[in-house]
DOZAZA-610402 format. One line per 10 residues: number of its first residue (from 0); for each residue x, y, z of C-alpha. Coordinates in steps of 0.05 Angstrom, whole numbers. Layout:
# DOZAZA-610402
NUM> X Y Z; ...
//
This chain:
# DOZAZA-610402
0> 2175 -349 -495; 2125 -406 -504; 2152 -472 -480; 2140 -503 -548; 2193 -457 -576; 2243 -495 -532; 2228 -561 -566; 2281 -586 -614; 2228 -621 -656; 2156 -643 -657
10> 2148 -704 -611; 2074 -715 -627; 2075 -758 -690; 2118 -811 -657; 2071 -833 -600; 2012 -828 -649; 2040 -884 -692; 1988 -938 -705; 2039 -993 -694; 2037 -981 -619
20> 1962 -976 -602; 1971 -970 -526; 2015 -909 -533; 1971 -882 -588; 1908 -888 -545; 1942 -853 -486; 1967 -798 -532; 1898 -785 -561; 1869 -781 -492; 1924 -744 -455
30> 1954 -698 -507; 1898 -688 -556; 1843 -689 -504; 1799 -738 -542; 1736 -759 -505; 1710 -830 -494; 1663 -825 -555; 1718 -805 -603; 1722 -858 -657; 1798 -855 -664
40> 1806 -863 -589; 1757 -921 -585; 1792 -956 -642; 1860 -947 -609; 1835 -971 -542; 1804 -1033 -574; 1868 -1049 -611; 1909 -1036 -548; 1871 -1090 -510; 1888 -1141 -565
50> 1962 -1123 -572; 2023 -1126 -527; 2036 -1106 -473; 1963 -1108 -451; 1945 -1172 -487; 2006 -1208 -459; 1983 -1192 -388; 1909 -1206 -399; 1919 -1274 -433; 1957 -1298 -371
60> 1900 -1280 -324; 1865 -1338 -291; 1791 -1350 -293; 1785 -1325 -221; 1816 -1258 -240; 1884 -1273 -210; 1953 -1280 -240; 2010 -1324 -215; 2005 -1346 -143; 1949 -1345 -91
70> 1977 -1282 -58; 1963 -1215 -89; 2036 -1194 -78; 2078 -1255 -90; 2113 -1281 -131; 2141 -1211 -136; 2130 -1175 -203; 2088 -1234 -229; 2026 -1237 -185; 1962 -1198 -187
80> 1984 -1134 -153; 2040 -1123 -203; 1998 -1139 -264; 1943 -1091 -242; 1996 -1038 -232; 2024 -1048 -302; 1955 -1046 -334; 1944 -978 -303; 2011 -953 -328; 1994 -977 -398
90> 1928 -939 -395; 1884 -1000 -405; 1809 -987 -409; 1788 -994 -335; 1718 -1014 -356; 1741 -1078 -390; 1709 -1137 -353; 1777 -1172 -344; 1806 -1110 -311; 1746 -1101 -265
100> 1747 -1175 -247; 1821 -1170 -230; 1811 -1110 -185; 1750 -1140 -153; 1793 -1200 -133; 1845 -1153 -102; 1790 -1120 -61; 1766 -1188 -38; 1837 -1210 -21; 1848 -1148 21
110> 1786 -1163 62; 1809 -1233 81; 1863 -1260 128; 1912 -1289 115; 1923 -1253 49; 1999 -1250 46; 2000 -1176 64; 2010 -1181 139; 2080 -1152 131; 2046 -1087 110
120> 1976 -1086 138; 1993 -1112 208; 2041 -1054 219; 2013 -988 244; 2048 -948 188; 2096 -952 131; 2101 -981 60; 2058 -925 32; 2086 -941 -36; 2047 -1006 -37
130> 1984 -976 -8; 1983 -917 -56; 1991 -963 -116; 1932 -1006 -94; 1888 -945 -82; 1903 -919 -152; 1887 -981 -192; 1826 -999 -150; 1799 -928 -156; 1810 -924 -231
140> 1773 -989 -241; 1711 -958 -210; 1717 -983 -138; 1739 -917 -108; 1684 -916 -57; 1689 -990 -37; 1691 -997 40; 1754 -1040 36; 1790 -986 -3; 1767 -935 49
150> 1811 -970 101; 1872 -963 56; 1857 -890 44; 1852 -879 119; 1918 -914 127; 1951 -866 78; 1920 -806 114; 1947 -833 180; 2015 -849 151; 2022 -777 129
160> 1990 -741 187; 2019 -781 245; 2084 -811 216; 2103 -765 158; 2104 -828 115; 2163 -856 154; 2178 -927 133; 2218 -982 165; 2250 -996 97; 2279 -926 101
170> 2302 -931 173; 2238 -895 195; 2255 -833 154; 2200 -800 111; 2204 -834 44; 2200 -798 -23; 2177 -861 -58; 2122 -869 -7; 2098 -797 -13; 2100 -800 -89
180> 2057 -863 -90; 2012 -835 -36; 1997 -774 -80; 1991 -819 -141; 1938 -862 -107; 1896 -809 -71; 1894 -766 -134; 1856 -822 -169; 1798 -823 -120; 1730 -799 -144
190> 1703 -734 -117; 1655 -770 -71; 1715 -802 -35; 1757 -739 -32; 1745 -721 41; 1776 -661 75; 1828 -708 105; 1845 -735 36; 1853 -665 8; 1898 -645 65
200> 1939 -708 57; 1947 -693 -17; 1971 -623 -2; 2019 -649 51; 2047 -699 1; 2057 -647 -53; 2091 -601 -3; 2138 -655 18; 2158 -672 -54; 2171 -598 -70
210> 2207 -584 -5; 2270 -622 -25; 2275 -597 -97; 2249 -652 -144; 2306 -648 -194; 2358 -660 -140; 2323 -715 -102; 2359 -702 -37; 2303 -732 5; 2315 -762 74
220> 2346 -831 67; 2395 -876 103; 2423 -901 36; 2436 -840 -6; 2398 -817 -68; 2373 -874 -112; 2412 -885 -176; 2344 -884 -211; 2327 -813 -190; 2357 -773 -247
230> 2343 -824 -301; 2278 -829 -341; 2250 -898 -328; 2187 -935 -347; 2153 -971 -318; 2171 -965 -245; 2135 -1008 -194; 2142 -976 -125; 2204 -935 -140; 2204 -862 -162
240> 2247 -814 -203; 2241 -742 -225; 2192 -759 -280; 2147 -801 -236; 2145 -749 -181; 2124 -697 -232; 2070 -744 -258; 2044 -752 -187; 2044 -677 -176; 2008 -668 -242
250> 1956 -720 -222; 1944 -679 -159; 1932 -617 -203; 1993 -580 -177; 2041 -582 -236; 2033 -507 -248; 2065 -492 -180; 2127 -448 -192; 2169 -497 -152; 2161 -547 -208
260> 2198 -502 -257; 2270 -526 -243; 2249 -599 -252; 2212 -581 -316; 2273 -545 -342; 2313 -607 -324; 2266 -648 -368; 2268 -598 -426; 2344 -601 -426; 2341 -676 -438
270> 2308 -676 -507; 2344 -705 -566; 2350 -670 -633; 2279 -692 -653; 2247 -665 -589; 2240 -735 -560; 2262 -763 -493; 2302 -826 -484; 2281 -874 -429; 2304 -939 -398
280> 2270 -999 -368; 2310 -1019 -307; 2262 -1077 -293; 2253 -1102 -364; 2267 -1173 -344; 2207 -1171 -297; 2157 -1146 -348; 2111 -1193 -387; 2131 -1160 -453; 2178 -1106 -476
290> 2153 -1037 -493; 2183 -977 -529; 2205 -943 -465; 2228 -878 -498; 2161 -870 -533; 2124 -877 -467; 2171 -829 -432; 2163 -779 -489; 2087 -782 -481; 2092 -772 -406
300> 2140 -713 -410; 2099 -679 -465; 2035 -689 -424; 2067 -657 -362; 2092 -598 -403; 2024 -584 -434; 1992 -585 -366; 2046 -543 -334; 2044 -488 -387; 1973 -493 -411
310> 1991 -501 -485; 1970 -563 -524; 2018 -592 -576; 1965 -601 -629
//
């Protein structure tokens, strides 16, 4: 049976609504496979830059490319690191000059001391969730071969190879959030930066995420499974849940692995009567503007399903 026969309704018209141009642009690109010259996609991308949530973030950007605070990381959820992370999640055009200026400033900040990141970068390992996020948004903005980014990539490789992504925040246990973000970041690197070590680290990360059964989330932890794990949340910052782990695995090109099937079935079982997926925003009070979380979640689930089963919705 084709997976589309399991849908309780057609989810596609909803994320294509013109009233939400950011979701529409991502739907055209991810689900309908529209290329960069497609007029509908170009129009949606242009409108998305001038509408919330992207416009809310970009209008608060300083002339130097930064957001609140001189540190890239603090104040938490408000400074440059977090705004770059959100722009990537909202699928903003990475070629926009404001986006590139913001990422260039991050790269500069990482190369200077003090930069407020000593609590991460002065340790020999750990906090791969932060490092993976930075690698992703820097790479997507076109700086994937920058020498400063290379040091972060090497850190992720070492964190995996030598420490199994153990983190002091998780009592030195391997951390699912860290591995998910590690995969998420390395998968965004351009081919020229995908060394043999990077490819091996990606495989090691995917193996770790599959080894504990994604839908159960029983990964090593001193604190028990996160309450977020079996909810569908958007956006997440450094956290992970079933949906985000599947997105990371998909980004690594491994969503067709048979071990993903139970988690995909778990997602399919959570449709509503219209074939949509409901989501929640656990950090809504820390976001510059509200978004239709369920619409974003529906787009992400549908994208994963089309990649997993090789059948487009259109």
